[in-house]
C-alpha positions in Angstrom: 29.5 -17.8 -50.4 30.9 -21.1 -51.7 29.4 -20.6 -55.2 31.2 -17.3 -55.7 34.4 -19.0 -54.8 34.0 -21.4 -57.7 36.4 -20.5 -60.5 34.5 -19.4 -63.8 35.3 -21.2 -67.0 37.0 -19.7 -69.9 34.5 -17.9 -72.4 34.0 -19.3 -75.8 34.9 -17.2 -78.8 31.4 -17.0 -80.1 30.2 -15.9 -76.7 32.4 -13.1 -76.3 30.9 -9.4 -76.3 33.9 -7.6 -77.3 37.2 -8.6 -79.5 40.0 -10.5 -78.2 42.8 -8.1 -77.0 46.0 -8.0 -78.7 49.4 -8.0 -77.3 51.5 -4.8 -77.2 53.8 -6.3 -79.8 51.0 -7.3 -82.4 49.7 -3.7 -81.9 52.8 -1.6 -82.6 54.9 -3.9 -84.7 53.9 -2.5 -88.2 53.7 1.2 -86.7 57.2 0.7 -85.5 58.3 -0.5 -88.8 56.9 2.2 -91.0 58.4 4.6 -88.3 61.7 3.4 -88.5 61.9 3.1 -92.3 60.7 6.7 -92.5 63.4 8.0 -90.3 66.1 6.0 -91.9 65.1 7.6 -95.1 65.3 11.0 -93.7 68.7 10.3 -92.2 69.9 9.3 -95.7 68.7 12.8 -97.0 70.4 14.7 -94.4 73.7 12.5 -94.9 73.4 13.8 -98.5 72.8 17.4 -97.8 74.7 18.5 -94.6 72.8 21.9 -94.8 69.2 20.4 -94.6 67.8 20.8 -91.2 65.9 17.8 -89.5 62.6 19.5 -89.7 63.3 20.4 -93.4 64.2 16.7 -93.9 61.1 15.6 -92.4 59.1 17.9 -94.7 60.8 16.7 -97.6 60.4 13.0 -96.5 56.7 13.6 -96.5 56.4 15.2 -99.8 58.5 12.4 -101.4 57.2 9.5 -99.5 53.8 10.1 -99.1 52.8 6.4 -99.8 54.7 5.5 -96.5 52.6 7.8 -94.5 49.4 6.5 -96.2 50.5 3.1 -94.9 51.0 4.3 -91.6 47.6 5.9 -91.4 45.9 2.8 -92.8 47.6 0.9 -89.9 46.7 3.6 -87.3 43.0 3.5 -88.2 43.1 -0.3 -88.2 44.6 -0.4 -84.7 42.1 1.9 -83.5 39.3 -0.1 -84.9 40.7 -3.1 -83.0 41.0 -1.1 -79.8 37.5 0.0 -80.0 36.3 -3.4 -80.8 38.2 -4.5 -77.6 36.8 -1.9 -75.2 33.2 -1.1 -76.5 30.7 -4.0 -76.9 28.3 -2.1 -78.8 30.8 -1.1 -81.5 32.1 -4.7 -81.8 28.4 -5.6 -82.1 27.7 -3.4 -84.8 30.7 -4.7 -86.6 29.8 -8.4 -86.2 26.6 -7.7 -87.3 27.1 -5.8 -90.5 30.7 -6.9 -91.6 31.0 -10.6 -90.3 31.1 -11.4 -94.0 34.8 -10.4 -94.1 35.5 -12.5 -91.2 33.7 -15.3 -92.7 35.5 -15.1 -96.1 38.9 -15.0 -94.3 38.2 -18.1 -92.3 37.3 -20.1 -95.4 40.9 -20.8 -95.5 42.4 -23.2 -93.1 44.5 -21.9 -90.0 47.8 -23.3 -91.5 47.0 -21.8 -94.8 46.2 -18.3 -93.4 49.3 -18.3 -91.2 51.6 -19.2 -94.5 49.8 -16.3 -96.5 50.4 -13.9 -93.7 53.9 -14.8 -93.3 54.4 -14.4 -97.0 52.9 -10.8 -96.8 55.0 -10.0 -94.1 58.4 -11.1 -95.9 57.3 -9.1 -99.1 56.7 -6.0 -97.1 60.1 -6.3 -95.3 61.7 -6.7 -98.6 60.1 -3.7 -100.1 60.9 -1.5 -97.3 64.5 -2.7 -97.2 64.7 -1.8 -100.9 63.6 1.8 -100.6 66.3 1.9 -97.6 69.0 0.6 -99.8 68.0 2.8 -102.7 68.3 5.8 -100.5 71.7 4.7 -99.3 73.2 3.6 -102.9 71.4 6.5 -104.6 69.7 4.1 -107.2 66.2 2.9 -107.8 64.9 0.5 -105.1 65.2 -2.5 -107.4 68.4 -1.9 -108.4 69.8 -1.1 -104.9 68.3 -4.6 -103.8 70.5 -6.2 -106.2 73.6 -4.2 -104.9 73.1 -5.4 -101.3 75.1 -8.7 -102.2 77.9 -6.8 -103.5 78.3 -4.7 -100.2 77.9 -7.8 -98.3 80.8 -9.6 -100.5 82.9 -6.6 -99.8 82.4 -6.8 -96.0 83.1 -10.7 -96.1 86.9 -10.4 -95.1 86.0 -8.8 -91.9 83.1 -10.7 -91.2 85.0 -13.8 -91.9 87.6 -13.0 -89.6 85.2 -12.4 -86.8 83.2 -15.7 -87.6 86.4 -17.5 -87.6 87.2 -16.4 -84.0 84.0 -17.3 -83.0 84.0 -20.5 -84.5 87.4 -21.6 -83.2 86.4 -20.8 -79.7 83.1 -22.6 -80.2 85.0 -25.6 -81.8 87.7 -26.0 -78.9 84.9 -26.4 -76.6 82.9 -28.7 -78.7 86.0 -30.9 -79.5 86.7 -31.1 -75.7 83.2 -32.2 -74.7 82.9 -34.5 -77.8 86.1 -36.2 -76.5 84.9 -36.4 -72.9 81.4 -37.8 -74.1 83.1 -40.9 -75.7 83.2 -44.4 -74.2 81.4 -46.3 -71.8 78.9 -47.8 -74.5 79.9 -50.8 -76.4 77.8 -52.1 -79.2 77.5 -55.8 -80.3 75.9 -56.6 -83.6 73.6 -59.8 -83.9 76.7 -62.1 -85.3 78.5 -61.1 -82.1 76.4 -62.5 -79.7 76.1 -66.1 -79.1 74.2 -66.2 -75.8 70.9 -67.8 -75.7 68.3 -68.6 -73.2 69.5 -72.1 -73.0 72.9 -70.8 -71.4 70.7 -69.2 -68.6 70.2 -71.7 -65.7 68.1 -71.9 -62.7 65.8 -69.0 -63.5 63.1 -70.4 -65.7 60.3 -68.6 -64.0 61.9 -65.1 -65.1 62.9 -66.3 -68.6 59.3 -67.3 -69.3 58.3 -63.8 -68.6 60.9 -62.3 -70.7 60.0 -64.4 -73.7 56.7 -62.4 -73.7 58.5 -59.1 -73.9 60.7 -60.3 -76.9 57.5 -61.5 -78.5 56.2 -58.3 -78.5 59.5 -56.6 -79.7 59.6 -58.6 -82.8 55.8 -58.9 -83.5 54.5 -55.4 -82.1 51.4 -55.6 -84.2 49.9 -58.3 -81.9 49.2 -56.0 -79.1 49.3 -52.6 -81.1 46.6 -53.7 -83.3 44.3 -54.1 -80.2 45.0 -50.8 -78.9 47.8 -51.5 -76.5 51.8 -50.7 -76.6 54.7 -52.5 -76.6 56.4 -52.5 -73.2 59.8 -50.8 -73.6 61.4 -51.2 -70.2 62.5 -54.1 -67.8 64.2 -54.0 -64.6 66.1 -57.1 -63.4 66.7 -56.8 -59.8 68.2 -59.3 -57.2 71.4 -60.4 -55.5 74.7 -59.9 -57.2 75.7 -63.0 -59.4 72.2 -64.4 -60.3 72.5 -64.0 -64.0 71.0 -60.7 -64.6 73.7 -59.5 -67.1 73.6 -62.8 -69.0 69.8 -62.7 -69.2 70.2 -59.3 -71.0 72.8 -60.7 -73.3 70.4 -63.5 -74.0 67.7 -61.4 -74.9 69.9 -59.8 -77.8 70.9 -63.2 -79.0 67.4 -64.7 -79.0 66.1 -61.8 -81.0 68.8 -61.2 -83.7 68.9 -57.3 -82.4 72.1 -55.3 -81.5 73.0 -55.4 -78.1 74.1 -52.0 -76.5 75.9 -52.3 -73.2 76.2 -49.2 -71.1 79.0 -49.3 -68.5 77.8 -48.3 -64.8 80.4 -45.3 -65.0 79.7 -44.4 -68.4 77.8 -41.2 -67.2 80.2 -40.0 -64.7 82.1 -36.9 -65.7 83.9 -34.0 -64.1 82.2 -31.3 -66.1 78.5 -30.4 -65.9 76.6 -31.4 -68.9 78.9 -34.0 -70.2 76.6 -36.8 -68.8 73.6 -35.2 -70.5 75.6 -35.3 -73.7 76.2 -38.9 -73.3 72.5 -39.8 -72.7 71.5 -38.0 -76.0 74.2 -39.3 -78.0 73.1 -42.8 -76.6 69.7 -42.6 -77.5 70.4 -41.1 -81.1 72.7 -44.0 -81.7 69.7 -46.4 -80.3 67.2 -44.8 -82.8 69.4 -45.4 -85.7 70.2 -49.0 -84.8 66.3 -49.6 -84.4 65.3 -48.2 -87.7 68.3 -50.2 -89.4 67.7 -53.4 -87.6 64.0 -53.2 -86.6 64.9 -53.2 -82.9 67.7 -52.8 -80.5 68.3 -54.0 -76.8 70.1 -51.5 -74.6 71.4 -52.8 -71.1 72.3 -50.5 -68.2 74.2 -52.4 -65.8 74.2 -51.2 -62.1 71.3 -48.9 -62.7 71.5 -47.7 -59.0 74.6 -45.7 -60.2 72.5 -43.6 -62.4 69.1 -43.5 -61.0 70.1 -42.8 -57.3 68.8 -39.6 -55.7 69.6 -40.9 -52.1 69.0 -44.0 -50.4 68.5 -45.0 -46.6 71.9 -46.3 -45.2 72.8 -47.5 -41.7 76.2 -47.0 -39.8 78.9 -49.6 -40.4 79.7 -52.4 -38.4 83.1 -53.6 -37.6 83.9 -57.4 -38.0 84.8 -57.3 -34.2 80.9 -57.0 -33.6 80.4 -60.7 -34.2 83.0 -61.7 -31.5 86.7 -62.9 -32.0 85.8 -66.8 -31.1 82.9 -67.5 -33.3 82.4 -66.3 -36.9 79.3 -64.2 -36.0 76.3 -66.2 -36.6 77.3 -68.7 -39.3 75.4 -71.3 -37.4 72.4 -69.4 -37.7 69.7 -69.7 -40.4 70.1 -67.1 -43.0 67.4 -65.0 -42.2 68.3 -64.9 -38.5 71.9 -63.9 -39.6 70.4 -61.1 -42.0 68.9 -59.6 -39.1 72.0 -59.2 -37.5 73.6 -57.1 -40.5 70.5 -54.6 -40.1 70.9 -51.4 -38.4 67.2 -51.1 -37.9 67.7 -52.6 -34.4 64.6 -52.4 -32.4 66.5 -51.0 -29.4 68.4 -47.9 -30.2 68.7 -48.5 -33.9 69.3 -45.5 -36.3 69.6 -44.9 -40.0 70.3 -41.8 -42.0 69.9 -40.4 -45.6 72.8 -41.2 -47.8 73.5 -41.4 -51.6 74.3 -38.9 -54.0 72.4 -36.8 -56.7 71.2 -37.8 -60.1 74.5 -37.1 -61.7 74.1 -33.4 -62.7 71.2 -33.7 -64.8 72.2 -37.0 -66.2 69.1 -38.9 -64.5 66.8 -36.0 -65.8 68.0 -36.4 -69.4 67.5 -40.1 -69.2 64.0 -39.6 -67.9 63.2 -37.2 -70.7 64.6 -39.7 -73.8 62.8 -42.6 -72.1 59.3 -41.3 -72.3 59.6 -37.6 -73.7 58.2 -36.1 -76.9 59.3 -38.0 -80.0 60.9 -35.3 -82.1 60.9 -35.2 -85.9 63.8 -37.0 -87.3 66.5 -35.7 -90.0 67.9 -32.2 -90.9 65.6 -32.0 -94.0 62.5 -33.0 -91.9 63.2 -30.7 -89.0 64.7 -27.8 -90.6 64.0 -27.6 -94.3 60.6 -28.4 -94.2 59.8 -26.0 -91.3 61.8 -23.2 -93.2 59.3 -23.7 -96.3 56.3 -23.7 -94.2 55.7 -27.6 -94.3 54.8 -29.7 -91.4 57.4 -32.2 -90.3 56.7 -35.8 -91.0 55.8 -37.6 -87.8 58.7 -39.6 -86.3 58.6 -43.5 -86.9 58.1 -45.9 -83.8 61.4 -47.0 -82.4 61.7 -50.5 -81.1 64.0 -49.9 -78.2 63.9 -52.6 -75.0 65.4 -50.7 -72.3 66.8 -53.4 -69.7 68.3 -52.3 -66.4 69.9 -54.5 -63.7 70.4 -53.6 -60.0 70.9 -55.4 -56.7 69.4 -52.2 -54.9 66.1 -51.4 -56.4 65.4 -49.2 -53.4 68.0 -46.7 -54.7 66.2 -46.0 -57.9 64.2 -43.0 -58.6 60.3 -43.5 -58.6 60.2 -41.5 -61.8 62.6 -43.9 -63.4 60.4 -46.9 -62.6 56.9 -45.7 -63.4 55.0 -47.4 -66.3 55.9 -46.1 -69.7 59.6 -46.2 -68.6 59.9 -49.3 -66.7 56.9 -51.3 -67.4 57.9 -54.6 -65.8 60.1 -55.6 -62.8 61.4 -59.1 -62.3 63.0 -60.3 -59.2 66.2 -62.5 -60.2 66.7 -64.1 -56.8 68.4 -67.1 -55.5 67.8 -70.1 -57.8 65.9 -73.0 -56.1 67.5 -76.2 -55.3 66.2 -77.8 -58.8 67.7 -74.4 -60.5 71.0 -75.1 -58.5 71.2 -78.6 -59.7 70.6 -77.5 -63.1 73.4 -74.9 -62.7 75.9 -77.4 -61.2 75.2 -79.9 -64.0 75.7 -77.2 -66.6 79.1 -76.1 -65.2 80.4 -79.7 -64.6 79.5 -80.6 -68.2 82.3 -78.3 -69.1 85.1 -80.2 -67.0 86.0 -83.9 -66.4 84.4 -85.1 -63.2 83.4 -88.0 -61.2 80.4 -86.9 -59.3 77.1 -88.8 -59.5 73.6 -87.5 -59.4 73.1 -88.0 -55.7 76.5 -86.0 -55.1 75.3 -83.1 -57.3 71.7 -83.2 -55.6 73.6 -83.1 -52.1 75.8 -80.3 -53.4 73.0 -78.3 -54.2 71.4 -78.9 -51.0 74.5 -77.8 -48.9 74.8 -74.5 -51.0 71.4 -73.1 -50.2 71.9 -69.5 -51.3 74.6 -70.1 -54.2 74.2 -68.0 -57.2 75.4 -69.0 -60.9 78.5 -66.7 -60.1 79.4 -68.4 -56.8 78.8 -71.9 -58.5 80.9 -71.3 -61.4 83.6 -70.1 -59.0 83.3 -73.0 -56.8 83.7 -75.4 -59.8 86.5 -73.5 -60.9 88.2 -73.6 -57.7 87.8 -77.3 -57.3 89.4 -77.8 -60.9 92.3 -75.6 -59.7 92.9 -78.0 -56.6 92.8 -81.1 -58.7 95.3 -79.7 -61.2 97.4 -78.7 -58.2 97.3 -82.4 -57.1 98.1 -83.6 -60.7 94.4 -84.6 -61.6 92.3 -83.3 -64.4 89.1 -84.7 -63.1 87.1 -83.4 -60.4 86.0 -85.5 -57.3 83.5 -84.8 -54.5 86.4 -84.2 -52.1 87.8 -81.3 -54.5 84.3 -79.7 -54.6 83.6 -79.9 -50.8 87.2 -78.6 -50.0 86.5 -75.7 -52.6 83.2 -74.9 -51.0 84.9 -74.6 -47.7 87.5 -72.4 -48.9 85.3 -70.0 -50.5 82.9 -69.9 -47.4 85.6 -69.7 -44.8 88.7 -68.4 -46.5 92.1 -69.7 -46.3 93.0 -70.5 -42.6 95.7 -68.7 -41.1 98.9 -70.7 -40.3 99.0 -70.3 -36.7 98.9 -72.8 -33.8 96.9 -72.3 -30.6 98.5 -72.7 -27.3 96.9 -76.0 -25.8 94.6 -74.3 -23.1 93.5 -71.8 -25.8 92.8 -74.5 -28.3 90.8 -76.5 -25.9 88.9 -73.3 -24.9 88.0 -72.8 -28.5 87.0 -76.4 -28.9 84.9 -76.4 -25.9 83.2 -73.0 -27.2 82.4 -74.6 -30.7 81.5 -78.0 -29.4 78.8 -76.3 -27.3 77.5 -74.7 -30.4 77.6 -77.8 -32.2 76.0 -80.3 -29.7 73.0 -77.6 -29.0 72.5 -77.2 -33.0 72.4 -81.0 -33.2 69.8 -81.6 -30.4 67.4 -78.6 -30.6 67.4 -77.4 -34.2 65.4 -79.3 -36.8 65.4 -76.8 -39.5 69.0 -76.6 -40.3 71.7 -79.2 -40.5 75.4 -78.7 -39.5 77.5 -78.2 -42.4 81.0 -77.9 -41.0 82.8 -77.3 -37.4 86.2 -76.0 -37.1 88.6 -74.5 -34.9 91.1 -73.3 -37.4 91.6 -69.5 -37.2 90.6 -67.4 -39.9 91.2 -63.7 -40.7 88.1 -62.7 -38.5 87.4 -65.8 -36.4 88.9 -68.3 -34.1 86.4 -71.2 -35.0 82.8 -71.9 -36.1 80.1 -74.1 -36.5 78.4 -73.5 -39.7 74.8 -74.7 -40.5 72.5 -74.9 -43.7 68.9 -75.5 -44.5 68.1 -79.0 -45.8 65.2 -77.6 -48.0 64.0 -74.2 -49.5 61.9 -72.7 -46.9 60.3 -69.2 -47.0 58.9 -68.9 -43.7 60.3 -69.1 -40.1 58.5 -70.1 -36.9 58.8 -69.2 -33.3 60.4 -72.8 -32.5 62.9 -72.2 -35.1 64.0 -68.6 -33.8 64.2 -70.1 -30.2 66.3 -73.0 -31.4 68.7 -70.2 -33.1 68.7 -68.4 -29.6 69.8 -71.6 -27.8 72.6 -72.2 -30.2 73.8 -68.8 -29.9 73.7 -68.8 -26.1 75.2 -72.3 -25.9 78.7 -70.7 -26.0 78.1 -68.5 -22.9 76.5 -71.3 -21.0 79.1 -73.9 -21.9 82.2 -71.7 -20.9 80.6 -70.7 -17.7 79.8 -74.5 -17.0 83.1 -76.0 -18.1 85.5 -73.4 -16.8 83.9 -72.6 -13.3 81.8 -69.5 -14.2 84.5 -67.8 -16.2 83.8 -66.9 -20.0 85.7 -65.3 -22.9 85.1 -62.2 -24.7 84.5 -64.4 -27.9 80.8 -64.7 -26.9 80.0 -61.0 -27.9 79.0 -61.9 -31.4 76.8 -64.8 -30.0 75.1 -62.4 -27.6 74.4 -59.9 -30.1 73.1 -62.7 -32.5 70.7 -63.7 -29.7 69.6 -60.1 -28.6 68.8 -59.4 -32.1 66.5 -62.1 -32.7 64.9 -61.9 -29.3 64.3 -58.2 -30.0 62.5 -59.0 -33.2 60.5 -62.0 -31.7 59.4 -59.8 -28.8 58.7 -56.5 -30.7 57.9 -57.4 -34.1 56.7 -61.0 -34.7 54.2 -61.5 -31.8 56.4 -64.3 -30.5 57.0 -62.8 -27.0 54.8 -62.1 -24.0 53.0 -59.2 -25.7 51.1 -58.9 -28.9 51.6 -55.0 -30.0 54.3 -54.3 -32.4 57.2 -52.1 -31.7 57.6 -51.1 -35.3 54.0 -49.7 -35.4 54.8 -47.9 -32.1 57.9 -46.3 -33.7 56.2 -45.5 -37.0 53.1 -43.7 -35.4 55.3 -42.4 -32.7 53.5 -43.8 -29.8 55.3 -42.3 -26.8 58.1 -41.2 -28.8 59.7 -37.8 -29.2 57.9 -35.9 -31.9 54.6 -37.7 -31.2 51.2 -36.4 -31.1 50.5 -32.8 -29.5 50.5 -33.1 -25.9 52.1 -36.5 -25.8 55.8 -35.5 -26.9 58.4 -37.4 -25.3 55.6 -39.0 -22.9 56.4 -42.6 -22.0 59.3 -43.1 -24.7 61.9 -44.1 -21.9 59.2 -46.4 -20.4 58.3 -48.3 -23.5 62.0 -49.0 -24.3 62.7 -50.1 -20.8 59.6 -52.3 -20.9 60.6 -53.8 -24.1 64.4 -54.2 -23.0 63.2 -55.9 -19.8 60.9 -58.5 -21.8 63.8 -59.1 -23.8 66.3 -59.7 -21.1 63.5 -62.1 -19.3 63.3 -64.2 -22.3 67.2 -64.5 -22.8 67.7 -65.4 -19.1 65.1 -68.0 -19.4 66.6 -69.4 -22.6 69.9 -69.3 -21.0 68.8 -71.4 -18.3 67.4 -74.0 -20.7 71.0 -74.1 -22.5 72.6 -74.7 -19.4 70.4 -77.6 -18.4 70.7 -79.0 -22.0 74.6 -78.7 -21.9 74.7 -80.2 -18.4 72.6 -83.2 -19.3 74.9 -83.8 -22.4 78.1 -82.9 -20.9 80.1 -86.1 -22.4 78.8 -85.2 -25.9 80.2 -81.7 -25.8 83.8 -83.0 -24.4 83.7 -85.8 -27.1 83.0 -83.2 -29.9 85.8 -80.9 -28.6 88.0 -83.6 -28.6 87.5 -84.5 -32.2 87.7 -81.0 -33.1 91.2 -80.7 -31.2 92.3 -83.9 -33.0 91.1 -83.1 -36.6 90.6 -79.2 -36.5 87.9 -79.4 -39.1 85.3 -81.9 -39.4 82.0 -81.9 -41.7 78.5 -82.2 -40.4 78.4 -85.9 -40.9 81.3 -86.1 -38.7 79.5 -84.3 -36.1 76.5 -86.8 -36.3 79.1 -89.6 -36.1 80.5 -88.3 -32.6 77.0 -87.7 -31.3 75.7 -91.0 -32.4 78.7 -93.2 -31.9 79.0 -94.1 -35.6 81.7 -93.8 -38.3 81.9 -90.6 -40.5 83.8 -89.5 -43.3 86.8 -88.3 -41.2 85.8 -89.0 -37.8 85.2 -92.5 -36.2 82.9 -92.0 -33.3 82.7 -95.4 -31.8 85.6 -94.7 -29.5 83.3 -91.9 -27.7 81.1 -94.9 -26.8 83.7 -96.2 -24.4 83.3 -94.9 -20.5 87.0 -95.4 -20.4 87.7 -93.2 -23.3 85.3 -90.7 -22.0 87.1 -90.6 -18.7 90.4 -89.8 -20.0 88.7 -86.9 -22.0 87.3 -85.5 -18.7 90.7 -85.8 -16.9 92.2 -83.9 -19.8 89.5 -81.2 -19.5 90.1 -80.8 -15.9 94.0 -80.2 -16.5 93.2 -77.8 -19.4 90.7 -75.8 -16.8 93.1 -75.6 -14.3 95.8 -74.6 -16.5 93.4 -71.8 -17.9 93.2 -70.1 -14.3 97.0 -70.5 -13.7 98.3 -69.7 -17.3 100.2 -72.7 -17.6 100.5 -75.8 -19.9 98.0 -78.6 -19.1 99.6 -81.4 -17.1 98.0 -84.1 -19.2 98.3 -84.7 -22.8 95.3 -85.0 -25.1 94.1 -88.5 -25.3 94.4 -90.1 -28.7 92.1 -93.3 -29.7 
């Protein structure tokens, strides 16, 4: 049974029992041509003699043009022969047995030669029949009538010209409009215009080493093509903004001495359908010409996701208030923990949707076709004239086109665009390492006058762990502006640090807290600072401030001392303790009361605890909540018979475990702060006096040493600590009664 279902293969020509069937057009084309010619000639006779009937005209036509009937009869017999050979196997067998020499003689000629001869025969036959028809119309011999045809055409040219002009005028209007719409957005830089080299790209040596290999094959393609390979023609550079993707593409053109074509991200956006397609085709025509003229060309598509996006997964927007009004969100958190807060794939109740746009009304499809489509013959003579003369067009040349695309959202690109043959290699241009940041700082500082030592540059690279080339350049420029504002032309360490703080925090608002609120914000941030100093080893405090910004009242920002690529349970636990320190501290220092400013801290702590419990195996259970969601275990729409079963229970159990973990850590935070009450009050006092202090100043307060701005030795005195405690009690009492504290803040 299964064998009968197998599809049978196509029968070979030499195994066929009957002739291959002709199409209806091939069977009737000559018969129709002879019939139409005969009827036209009869119509000409009737036009000359109005008294002649149609039957008499047909009879006269048969007697005068018997040769046409002979051709018709020959073709008719030929088609009967073909029909019998198609239907009757014995007939076809006899013909093949005794007359196969005819087919063998014909097939001595090549397929292309036979096609050209048959076409010449058809053209001659058409001209002969046309000559007889014109002879009947002009009452001349067929040969003479054939030469009179151009005269008739010439006399009709005025009318035809008017019609043609109307059509061409309308076409020109549309062509001109679309031509002007298809201009712009594409800039060509020739080799002498590009001065950028690989030596101008800092901090991305590992990517440049791979790119050099692509350029080697672009300049010497025979090194790989002679061994049966092909030159990789597409690169994707992806990574965060400002890491040097555009600069790398420009340096490629500078290193190779090839033209550099920059494609603007919005070049293919148009209000009319088809304009984007025209731009793509026009772009690649230009690229092919430049490739042949210069031996290669580099084309760079910046922000490629605007072109190759057919829809990406996006989440709902978050408001700034979600991070709380008292703290600047999770600035004191490590970067991975802070990134989690920004994700809407929240393990409890998170959701995402499908967004994004289409491929630009055919623009993406046109680009895909040009990147890997069939290479067309080049030139008008090659494509049109040679084909008209029956000659095969010459094969197209090999175009050396290196396509470079850059994006910070590779997930938004269509898979068809990223397949090998279009984009052969993908390189991540990420945040530079510490060594790369040092090299980048050195490069930009070399362009200005400065007094920074090698140690200070190294420290600067340490306290800016996720700085890109663009942010480093901007920081140095901002520091130079500060120096010039102070009447100097040489940068100092202080200028650079102030510029970094300005870029990180933004300009502080020119407002003054009332005393009790200032003290509350200082206690809040001091709790974060003391907890971060005591329990977190993987991060260093960068700065602490109670100066109000656009979306925060104060903050404690931390940075990693080293480049680290993995995170551990103890580190995330420390992050949660730092987050919960504000709630524990406010309740401890203000008689169980707390502000709404802890909302962002609680969100940070809950997010990290949720991933620890449900994803990373850092909780009381082992199963992954992500897998449960992926395989719909107990979720709506799960396996048959289990639809909706247990989904609330799973979420409730996960939520209970997260709550238990947070309560345990909150109790631990309360105990730590209670044990270090004097340190919290001392740091809060330093913040109220100086408003913004560095991480070294926080350490000075904690250890009783001298820092860059704060002298921590007074905080070793029990008398001074007693005065700070007395001031706090007055501020706490004023907090309840909404009055001004009865005690002034002590100053040492």
